[in-house]
VEXTI-720691 format. One record per residue (C-alpha): x, y, z; residue number from 0; chain. Coordinates in nm, 4 decimals. Example, Ala and Ser with C-alpha at 12.3 -4.5 7.8 and 13.67 -1.06 7.14 Angstrom:
2
         px         py         pz    nr   kette
     1.2300    -0.4500     0.7800     0       A
     1.3670    -0.1060     0.7140     1       A
END
This chain:
351
         px         py         pz    nr   kette
     8.3091     6.4603     9.7338     0       A
     8.4414     6.8267     9.8944     1       A
     8.7116     6.7512    10.1497     2       A
     8.7906     7.1079    10.2142     3       A
     8.6289     7.1198    10.5710     4       A
     8.8157     7.2407    10.8749     5       A
     9.0157     6.9749    11.0787     6       A
     8.8502     6.9452    11.4327     7       A
     9.0467     6.7914    11.7173     8       A
     8.8594     6.6529    12.0166     9       A
     8.9614     6.5695    12.3645    10       A
     9.1582     6.2658    12.3976    11       A
     9.2950     6.3153    12.0534    12       A
     8.9769     6.2065    11.8634    13       A
     8.9187     6.4043    11.5164    14       A
     8.5614     6.5112    11.3566    15       A
     8.6427     6.6470    11.0055    16       A
     8.2887     6.7119    10.9131    17       A
     7.9751     6.7379    11.0863    18       A
     7.6012     6.8034    10.9710    19       A
     7.2505     6.8639    11.1192    20       A
     6.9350     6.6758    11.0834    21       A
     6.6193     6.8278    11.1366    22       A
     6.2719     6.6319    11.1522    23       A
     5.9240     6.7702    11.2735    24       A
     6.0067     6.8282    11.6502    25       A
     6.0815     7.1821    11.6447    26       A
     5.8708     7.4964    11.4644    27       A
     6.0265     7.5845    11.1712    28       A
     6.1286     7.9164    11.2448    29       A
     6.3321     7.7609    11.5418    30       A
     6.4971     7.5288    11.2717    31       A
     6.5862     7.8300    11.0885    32       A
     6.7590     7.9443    11.3805    33       A
     6.9486     7.6026    11.4691    34       A
     7.0619     7.6182    11.1080    35       A
     7.2213     7.9660    11.1336    36       A
     7.3983     7.8298    11.4479    37       A
     7.5253     7.5313    11.2973    38       A
     7.6598     7.7078    10.9969    39       A
     7.8325     7.9664    11.2290    40       A
     7.9687     7.6278    11.4212    41       A
     8.1346     7.5089    11.0812    42       A
     7.8547     7.2470    11.0215    43       A
     7.8761     7.1656    10.6475    44       A
     7.4924     7.0830    10.5934    45       A
     7.1384     7.0802    10.7070    46       A
     6.9393     6.7596    10.6075    47       A
     6.5503     6.7989    10.6480    48       A
     6.3524     6.4538    10.7052    49       A
     6.0444     6.3733    10.5114    50       A
     5.9971     6.0130    10.6821    51       A
     5.6492     6.0094    10.8018    52       A
     5.3588     6.1775    10.6834    53       A
     5.4264     6.4953    10.9100    54       A
     5.6523     6.7669    10.7497    55       A
     5.7182     6.7973    10.3950    56       A
     6.0902     6.8596    10.3237    57       A
     6.1260     7.1092    10.0675    58       A
     5.9339     7.3934    10.2099    59       A
     6.1869     7.3809    10.5436    60       A
     6.4633     7.3392    10.2948    61       A
     6.3724     7.6502    10.1160    62       A
     6.3479     7.8252    10.4613    63       A
     6.6907     7.7110    10.5527    64       A
     6.8517     7.8113    10.2257    65       A
     6.7275     8.1577    10.2170    66       A
     6.8380     8.2269    10.5713    67       A
     7.2188     8.1026    10.5227    68       A
     7.4924     8.1672    10.3163    69       A
     7.7302     7.8568    10.3169    70       A
     7.5703     7.5464    10.4786    71       A
     7.4356     7.3014    10.2297    72       A
     7.0828     7.1921    10.2364    73       A
     6.9910     6.8742    10.1814    74       A
     6.6738     6.6333    10.1892    75       A
     6.6937     6.3348    10.4086    76       A
     6.4943     6.1870    10.2238    77       A
     6.2234     6.2420     9.9867    78       A
     6.0823     5.9344     9.8182    79       A
     6.0628     5.8082     9.4772    80       A
     5.6978     5.7318     9.4786    81       A
     5.4953     6.0379     9.5731    82       A
     5.6484     6.3059     9.3056    83       A
     5.6805     6.2498     8.9374    84       A
     6.0290     6.2406     8.8639    85       A
     6.0210     6.5528     8.6162    86       A
     5.8554     6.7733     8.9037    87       A
     6.1112     6.6149     9.1608    88       A
     6.3912     6.7323     8.9411    89       A
     6.2084     7.0841     8.9036    90       A
     6.1876     7.1199     9.2545    91       A
     6.5521     7.0572     9.3259    92       A
     6.6746     7.3028     9.0134    93       A
     6.4360     7.5901     9.1888    94       A
     6.6110     7.5002     9.5357    95       A
     6.9243     7.5585     9.3510    96       A
     6.8201     7.8610     9.2218    97       A
     6.7642     7.9888     9.5797    98       A
     7.0992     7.8390     9.6986    99       A
     7.3369     7.7704     9.4012   100       A
     7.5791     7.4808     9.4675   101       A
     7.4460     7.4226     9.7997   102       A
     7.1656     7.1656     9.7321   103       A
     7.1726     6.7844     9.7776   104       A
     6.8979     6.5710     9.6470   105       A
     6.8597     6.2582     9.9060   106       A
     6.6113     6.0143     9.7876   107       A
     6.4706     5.6850     9.9366   108       A
     6.2445     5.3961     9.8620   109       A
     6.0128     5.4862    10.1348   110       A
     5.8486     5.2044    10.3837   111       A
     5.5344     5.0219    10.4395   112       A
     5.2673     5.0408    10.6180   113       A
     5.2805     5.4044    10.5501   114       A
     5.3011     5.3713    10.1676   115       A
     5.0287     5.1111    10.1509   116       A
     4.8182     5.3214    10.3684   117       A
     4.8189     5.6118    10.1362   118       A
     4.7481     5.3745     9.8275   119       A
     5.0985     5.3122     9.6947   120       A
     5.1919     4.9757     9.6203   121       A
     5.5670     4.9634     9.6370   122       A
     5.6946     4.7044     9.3495   123       A
     6.0472     4.7006     9.2230   124       A
     6.1987     4.9447     9.4491   125       A
     6.5423     4.8942     9.3133   126       A
     6.4188     4.9493     8.9617   127       A
     6.2114     5.2510     9.0513   128       A
     6.5265     5.4194     9.2317   129       A
     6.7678     5.3294     8.9655   130       A
     6.5343     5.5054     8.7076   131       A
     6.4717     5.8159     8.9406   132       A
     6.8447     5.8689     8.9748   133       A
     6.9142     5.8012     8.6199   134       A
     6.6199     6.0529     8.4867   135       A
     6.7088     6.3101     8.7796   136       A
     7.0644     6.3304     8.6600   137       A
     6.9698     6.3846     8.3044   138       A
     6.7249     6.6573     8.3792   139       A
     6.9713     6.8451     8.5859   140       A
     7.1734     6.8790     8.2738   141       A
     6.8722     7.1276     8.1627   142       A
     6.8826     6.9467     7.8204   143       A
     6.5952     6.7629     7.6499   144       A
     6.5374     6.4162     7.8040   145       A
     6.3764     6.1203     7.6817   146       A
     6.3899     5.8291     7.9022   147       A
     6.1396     5.4935     7.8896   148       A
     6.1660     5.2978     8.1753   149       A
     5.9006     5.0837     8.3839   150       A
     5.8392     5.3730     8.6156   151       A
     5.9637     5.6937     8.4596   152       A
     5.8550     5.7977     8.1297   153       A
     5.9860     6.1129     7.9825   154       A
     5.9156     6.2179     7.6094   155       A
     6.1486     6.5158     7.4925   156       A
     6.1183     6.6809     7.8433   157       A
     6.3298     6.9599     7.9876   158       A
     6.3468     7.1721     8.3016   159       A
     6.1885     7.4603     8.1052   160       A
     6.3995     7.7916     8.2635   161       A
     6.2806     8.0896     8.0112   162       A
     6.4284     8.3576     8.2377   163       A
     6.6886     8.2239     8.4736   164       A
     6.9959     8.0326     8.4352   165       A
     6.9822     7.7729     8.1851   166       A
     7.3178     7.5953     8.2555   167       A
     7.3572     7.2566     8.4092   168       A
     7.3064     7.2173     8.7757   169       A
     7.5366     7.0341     9.0045   170       A
     7.3090     6.8832     9.2396   171       A
     7.4395     6.5651     9.3990   172       A
     7.2074     6.2649     9.4463   173       A
     7.2043     6.0692     9.7777   174       A
     7.0513     5.7441     9.8231   175       A
     6.8987     5.6662    10.1633   176       A
     6.9957     5.3106    10.1991   177       A
     6.9604     5.0335    10.4426   178       A
     6.8983     4.6945    10.2929   179       A
     7.1883     4.5222    10.1163   180       A
     7.0483     4.5487     9.7558   181       A
     6.9763     4.9306     9.8004   182       A
     7.3482     4.9683     9.9354   183       A
     7.4805     4.7958     9.6391   184       A
     7.2631     5.0057     9.4019   185       A
     7.4081     5.3415     9.5807   186       A
     7.7614     5.2101     9.5482   187       A
     7.6927     5.1774     9.1557   188       A
     7.5025     5.4826     9.0812   189       A
     7.4829     5.7611     9.3481   190       A
     7.7130     6.0466     9.4434   191       A
     7.6677     5.9218     9.7935   192       A
     7.4566     5.7154    10.0334   193       A
     7.2741     5.8639    10.3409   194       A
     7.3315     5.5379    10.6070   195       A
     7.0326     5.5131    10.8511   196       A
     7.0127     5.6060    11.1912   197       A
     6.9041     5.3772    11.4879   198       A
     7.1643     5.1145    11.3628   199       A
     7.4653     5.0039    11.5504   200       A
     7.8330     5.0852    11.4130   201       A
     7.9231     4.7316    11.3544   202       A
     7.6046     4.7294    11.0881   203       A
     7.8148     4.9724    10.8965   204       A
     8.0642     4.7142    10.8488   205       A
     7.8369     4.4990    10.6037   206       A
     7.6851     4.8013    10.4687   207       A
     8.0708     4.9158    10.3769   208       A
     8.0857     4.5572    10.1948   209       A
     7.7748     4.6062    10.0045   210       A
     7.8675     4.9738     9.8958   211       A
     8.2310     4.8297     9.7719   212       A
     8.0769     4.5567     9.5941   213       A
     7.8278     4.8233     9.4102   214       A
     8.1145     5.0436     9.3393   215       A
     8.3488     4.8144     9.1911   216       A
     8.0621     4.6853     8.9708   217       A
     8.0465     5.0196     8.8028   218       A
     8.4171     5.0509     8.7852   219       A
     8.4338     5.2981     9.0977   220       A
     8.5966     5.2856     9.4153   221       A
     8.4303     5.3173     9.7671   222       A
     8.6264     5.6341     9.8059   223       A
     8.3948     5.7898     9.5134   224       A
     8.0946     5.7183     9.7596   225       A
     8.0233     5.9847    10.0177   226       A
     7.8611     5.8105    10.3359   227       A
     7.7004     6.0636    10.5685   228       A
     7.5113     5.8914    10.8398   229       A
     7.1987     5.9812    11.0289   230       A
     7.3182     5.9467    11.4062   231       A
     7.0477     6.0054    11.6921   232       A
     7.2217     6.2382    11.9533   233       A
     7.0623     6.2637    12.2692   234       A
     7.2571     6.5026    12.4740   235       A
     7.1680     6.6558    12.8007   236       A
     7.3262     6.7917    13.0949   237       A
     7.1088     6.5288    13.2881   238       A
     7.2408     6.2109    13.1471   239       A
     6.9252     5.9804    13.2450   240       A
     6.7101     6.2374    13.0806   241       A
     6.9372     6.1988    12.7654   242       A
     6.8898     5.8266    12.7636   243       A
     6.5249     5.8409    12.8260   244       A
     6.4592     6.0694    12.5320   245       A
     6.6666     5.8324    12.3057   246       A
     6.4859     5.5324    12.4744   247       A
     6.1547     5.6700    12.3423   248       A
     6.2630     5.7046    11.9867   249       A
     6.4214     5.3776    11.9815   250       A
     6.0939     5.2182    12.1249   251       A
     5.9030     5.3783    11.8292   252       A
     6.1355     5.2314    11.5758   253       A
     6.1225     4.8994    11.7542   254       A
     5.7589     4.8943    11.6633   255       A
     5.7536     5.0741    11.3370   256       A
     6.0375     4.9638    11.1685   257       A
     6.1468     4.6462    11.3215   258       A
     6.3655     4.5649    11.0142   259       A
     6.6132     4.8389    11.1049   260       A
     6.6655     4.7197    11.4449   261       A
     6.7023     4.3495    11.3325   262       A
     6.9777     4.4687    11.0931   263       A
     7.1355     4.6425    11.4065   264       A
     7.1613     4.3052    11.6032   265       A
     6.8864     4.3964    11.8683   266       A
     6.7652     4.0572    12.0002   267       A
     6.4383     3.9610    11.8341   268       A
     6.2866     3.8789    12.1580   269       A
     6.2893     4.2522    12.2440   270       A
     6.1406     4.3492    11.9321   271       A
     5.8648     4.0791    11.9643   272       A
     5.7935     4.1977    12.3064   273       A
     5.8022     4.5642    12.1948   274       A
     5.5335     4.5124    11.9150   275       A
     5.3049     4.3293    12.1464   276       A
     5.2439     4.6639    12.3037   277       A
     5.3030     4.9180    11.9898   278       A
     5.0405     4.9392    11.7062   279       A
     5.0852     5.1576    11.4000   280       A
     5.0366     5.4508    11.4376   281       A
     5.1778     5.4440    11.7995   282       A
     5.0049     5.6106    12.0622   283       A
     5.2428     5.7957    12.3393   284       A
     5.1036     5.5771    12.6074   285       A
     5.1918     5.2517    12.3826   286       A
     5.5535     5.4183    12.3419   287       A
     5.6180     5.4864    12.7171   288       A
     5.4783     5.1486    12.8083   289       A
     5.7068     4.9587    12.5921   290       A
     5.9963     5.1907    12.6699   291       A
     6.0239     5.0162    13.0113   292       A
     6.1411     4.7055    12.8487   293       A
     6.4479     4.8668    12.6708   294       A
     6.7757     4.8579    12.8545   295       A
     7.0287     5.1387    12.8564   296       A
     7.2866     4.9461    12.6765   297       A
     7.0450     4.8822    12.3842   298       A
     6.9969     5.2417    12.3951   299       A
     7.3525     5.3420    12.3767   300       A
     7.4135     5.0527    12.1205   301       A
     7.2270     5.2425    11.8267   302       A
     7.2532     5.6216    11.9378   303       A
     7.5041     5.8855    12.0556   304       A
     7.3271     5.9347    12.3914   305       A
     7.4287     6.0695    12.7356   306       A
     7.6928     6.3169    12.8357   307       A
     7.8982     6.5309    12.5789   308       A
     8.1824     6.3171    12.5983   309       A
     7.9766     6.0160    12.5553   310       A
     7.8062     6.1571    12.2287   311       A
     8.1142     6.2198    12.0760   312       A
     8.2863     5.9034    12.1485   313       A
     7.9875     5.7255    11.9970   314       A
     8.0122     5.9477    11.6870   315       A
     8.3634     5.8444    11.6611   316       A
     8.2507     5.4596    11.6278   317       A
     8.0251     5.5480    11.3384   318       A
     8.3379     5.7194    11.1615   319       A
     8.5752     5.4424    11.2448   320       A
     8.3052     5.1928    11.0791   321       A
     8.3088     5.3782    10.7381   322       A
     8.0553     5.7071    10.8073   323       A
     8.2192     6.0181    10.6352   324       A
     8.0216     6.2822    10.8038   325       A
     7.7775     6.2325    11.1008   326       A
     7.4311     6.3922    11.0328   327       A
     7.3149     6.4645    11.4155   328       A
     6.9514     6.4116    11.5054   329       A
     6.9044     6.6192    11.8115   330       A
     6.6906     6.4730    12.0533   331       A
     6.7678     6.6870    12.3698   332       A
     6.5752     7.0078    12.4594   333       A
     6.8685     7.2234    12.4298   334       A
     6.9659     7.1788    12.0358   335       A
     7.2059     7.4613    12.0737   336       A
     7.4006     7.2554    12.3424   337       A
     7.4393     6.9703    12.1066   338       A
     7.5549     7.2213    11.8191   339       A
     7.8257     7.3768    12.0382   340       A
     7.9333     7.0188    12.1645   341       A
     8.0215     6.9265    11.7838   342       A
     8.1425     7.2975    11.6748   343       A
     8.4321     7.2684    11.4043   344       A
     8.7403     7.4133    11.5683   345       A
     8.8112     7.7676    11.4341   346       A
     8.4549     7.8054    11.3432   347       A
     8.2580     8.1289    11.4611   348       A
     7.9928     7.9582    11.6710   349       A
     7.7582     8.2503    11.8621   350       A
END
């Protein structure tokens, strides 16, 4: 992957070569545009737009970010394999590439239950579905005619039918959002990169690296061929207690809604059970606040970069030391620009 990013030196000799921004649905899209522009000026290499819950669709804000910037890459973090026909998925990202040539990243994931089942989707053979989606999109990005027969993807002489625009093949890297060991191995075998999950501990990455390496070697590749950006919750505030409390609320929601991720990070099962006894799906704000009182500071800081700027940078260093190639910072604090500036690449033109 592109290794041309400026080398940033941090206090204490720490180094951060690459950094990216993650936006979900906390901020209005127009505010998001402003944050992305500031991140671009601060030397951030990419912005990744979430589509995890049934809240904000990813490609509309991606288009807004792409149209409002010149250099920063724009990725989906992540769309899923189930709700878009693969040909439409490929066509959408070719359209985004028309808007921002060479700056678009397709991040795709296997989605999760109970959300999928609640909208009528039965997720069977998610690994097979992912493999077919990645293979078919990669073929379609060449803008030639594609015939593909699979269990989930079936294309019969299909092409991205550009009539008046650029008909050349598109360079759109494909990243898989992976958490479990089998999806990590598949990512190592077939993807340009993997988007490692957030709300995991840095030591979770050790096993993830083993699985990615195994997958890469099975396909005759090296782990160095796989880019490994990682979502990192970053709750930075001048008021350290407020920073920790903001992260605690998100962690509590994850303990209730995606306990498998918490278990993978070594969170004690008894805490997961206590939180789940309080939090339903979808959780109410009252339930989350009540359950949050059970979550100690050390658990919050074990799976997030929370606290002062120095604490947040030190935690990000841990994720990098355990295999991440680029932190994708998810700002929880009210002052997003404060977080962006704290991670600005040295020599960038932050405003």
